[in-house]
N, C-alpha and C positions, 0 to 999 in steps of 0.2 A: 161448170167446174167439175173436173174429174175427181174420183174417189181419193186418190193419193193426196191431192191438194187439200181436199176437205179434211182428211185425217191430220195432215200437218197443221192446218189452220186450227183445228179443234184442239190439238195438243198445246199449241202456242198460246191460244187465248184462254183455254180452261186452266192451263198451268199457272196463269197469273193469280188465280184464286188462292194458291198456296204460298203466295208471297206476303200475306198479311203479317206473318211473324217477323218479316224483315223490317217492319216499321219500328220495332223496338230492339231487335237483335242485330240488324244490319245484314250484310251478305245477300243483297237482293238477287244477284245473278245466280248464286248457288241455290237459293230458295226457288227461283224460277225453274232452274234445271231440275231440281227435285220435283217440282210440280209437273213439269213436262213428262218426266219418267212415270210419275204416278198416273197421270191421265193416259199415257200410252198403254199402261198396263190394263186400263179400263176399256180401251178401244174394242177388244173382242166382246166385252160384256155389253156395251151399248149397241154394238152392231148385231150381235146374235143372242143377246140375253132377253130379259123380260120385255114384252112388247108395250105394256101399259106404262106410261110415265110414272105413275105413283108406285107401281111395283118396282120399276127400275130405280127410282129414288130410294126406296126402302132398302133394296139390296146394296146400293152404293154406300148408304149411311152405315149399314151393318158392317160392311167390310172396313170402311175407314175408321169408325169408332171402336169396334170390337178388336179387329186385328191391328189397326194402326195405333190405337191409344190404350185401350184397356189391357190387352195382352202384353204390349210393349212396356208400359209404365209399371204394371204390376211386377214384371221381372226386375225393373230397376229398384222398386221398393224392397224386393226380397234381398237384394245385395246391399242396398243403402237405405236401411229403415230410418236413418236420421234425416233423410230428405223427403219423408212421406208428405209433409205439408206442401212443400214446393211442387212435388209431382201431382198432388191432388189439384192444385191450382192449374197446372199444365193440362190435366185431364179435362177439367171444366172448360178452360179457354180453348183447347184444341178441339174438343167435341163441338163447341159452338161454331168454330171456324169450318169444321168438316160438314156440319149441317148446311152451311151456306155454300160451300164448295160443291157438295152433292147436287144442290138445286141448280147451280150453274152448269154442271156437267150434263144433267138431264135436259135442261132448257136449250143449251147450245147444241146438243146432239139432235134435238128436234129441229132447230133452225137449219142446221147443216145437213139434215136428212141422212144421219149416220146409220139408222137402223136398216138391216138387211131385210127386204120384204119377203124372201122365200120362206114358205111355211115348212116346218119340219117337226115331226113328233119327237119329243125327247123321252127316252125310256126311264122309268122310275123303278126302284125297288119297292116292294110292298112295305108298309109301315113296320110290320112285325119283324121284318128282316133288316130294314134300314136302321132301326134304333141300335141294335148290337153292332152294326157295321160302323155307325158314327163313333161309338165307344172304341171300336177296334182302330179306327182311324186316329182317334186321340191317343191310343196306346202306341201306335206306330210313331207318333211324334216323340213320345217318351224315349223310344228306342233310338230315333235319329238324334235326339238331344244328347242322350248318353254317349253315343258313338262319336258323332261329329263335334259336339260340345266338349267331350272329354279330350279328343285329339287337339282341338284348338286351345284348351286350357293347358294341357301338358306341354305343348310346344311353342305357344305364342302368347297367351294372356295370363299365365300364372303370376307373372311379375306385377300385374295390375290388380289381381283379385285374391291373392293368397290370403291376406289378412281378413278380407270380407267373408270369404268362404269359411274360414275357421271360426269367425265370430258369429256369423248370421246363418250360414247354410248347414254346416255340420250339426249344430244342435237340433235341427229339424228332423234329422234321421230320415226314415222312409217317407215322412210326410212331404219332403221336397219332391220326391218322385210322383207322389199322388197329385201334388200341385201341377207338375209338368204334364201329367196325363189330363188333368182338367183343362189346362191351358190349350193343349192340342185339340181336345174335344170342343172347346169353345170356339176356336178358330174354324174348325170344320163346320160347326153349326152356322157361323157367321157367313160362310160362302155357300151354304147349302142352297139358297135361292138361285144363285148362278149355276151351281152344278145341275140343278133340276130344270133349268130353263135354257141353258146354252145350246143353241142349235148348231152344234159342230160335231164332227166325228169324235169318238170317244177319246182317242189319244191326243187329238188336237185340243179338246176341252181340258184334258188333264194337264197338258203343258201350259195352257193359258191360265188356268186356275193356280198352278204352281208358281208361275211368274207373278201373278197378282198378289198372292200371299207373301211372296218374297219382297216385292217392291213396297206394298202397303204396310208390311209387317216390320219395317225398319230400314230397309236398304236405301230408300229415297231420302228419308230423314237424316241418315248418317252421312250423306254427302255434304251437309252443312256443319261447320265447326260448332262445337258446344263446349260448355265449361267442364264437363265431366270426362271428356276423352280427347286425347291428342289425335292427330291425323292418322298415324300408323294404327292405333287402336281401333279407330272407326273403320278403316279399310279392312282390317282383319275381321271385324264383326260383320261387315257387308258380305264377305265370302262365307263366314260361318252361318249367317242367316239363310243364305242361298242353299247351303247343303241341307239345312233342317226344314225350311219352309217350302222350298220347291218340292222336296221329297214328300212332305205332308200333303200338299195340294194334289200332286199326281196320285198319291195313294188314295186320297179321299174320293177322287173321281173314279178311279178304277174299281174301288169297292162299291160305290153307290150307283154307278151307271152300268147296267147289264151289257155283256160283251156282244151278244148276238142279236139284240133287238133291231128290227128294221124300221127305218124312218117312214113317215107318211109319204114322202116324195118317192122313195123306192117302191113302196107298195102300190102307188098309183101307176108307176112305170111298168109293173108286171102285167102282161097281157092276160086277159081272161078268155076262157074257152067259149 
């Protein structure tokens, strides 16, 4: 079985794990499509990411739960605090589902031999430098949120959120922006295991992480109808999340992965005198 067939089979089978919600909410085919896209975003991670299954499982769980649930639902609570109890239930139920889905992703990757066997050293920043760079990455998200979120609000979504912004966001003052900084920092920390283990070229890794943060951070879930948003609103947010989250993922990798580090494979290829 060639690699392309294995990748396709991996996405189709693992994507079924994300259809559990369809048992109560319906829309099975859309949940499956959402799952397929989510799994596809993880393909570079299972191929070139952590080699040990437990390390891969932990990295997948961090991304799904923190980026896909915590950071997404906390944003919903901010705009709709009256739905806090319902979103808390979604957080618990969704996190349990993601724990199961992550186990299937790792196990199926092992069965289908998805991992790329080529060894390659992944460059790291020293801890003393990495800590402020993680905070800087989080701050970059605040900037992307301010720019792209502001454009989206002014031209597309103001009609949906004007009252909520005035009632729930404006009273927070500058703390709203502190919250967004923390949110960007948390998402950066969640994908840090992949950033530090992804055996890919720096820019390739940056794009892969950016797509992962976009898809897991709400784009896949918004393909499915929900009670809070109409179709037009969901599609607008898919594009908005792309501008913010892809930018965050690319920025995080470019900050935390050194530009000129040579891989172990390249170093072995250099002839010695």
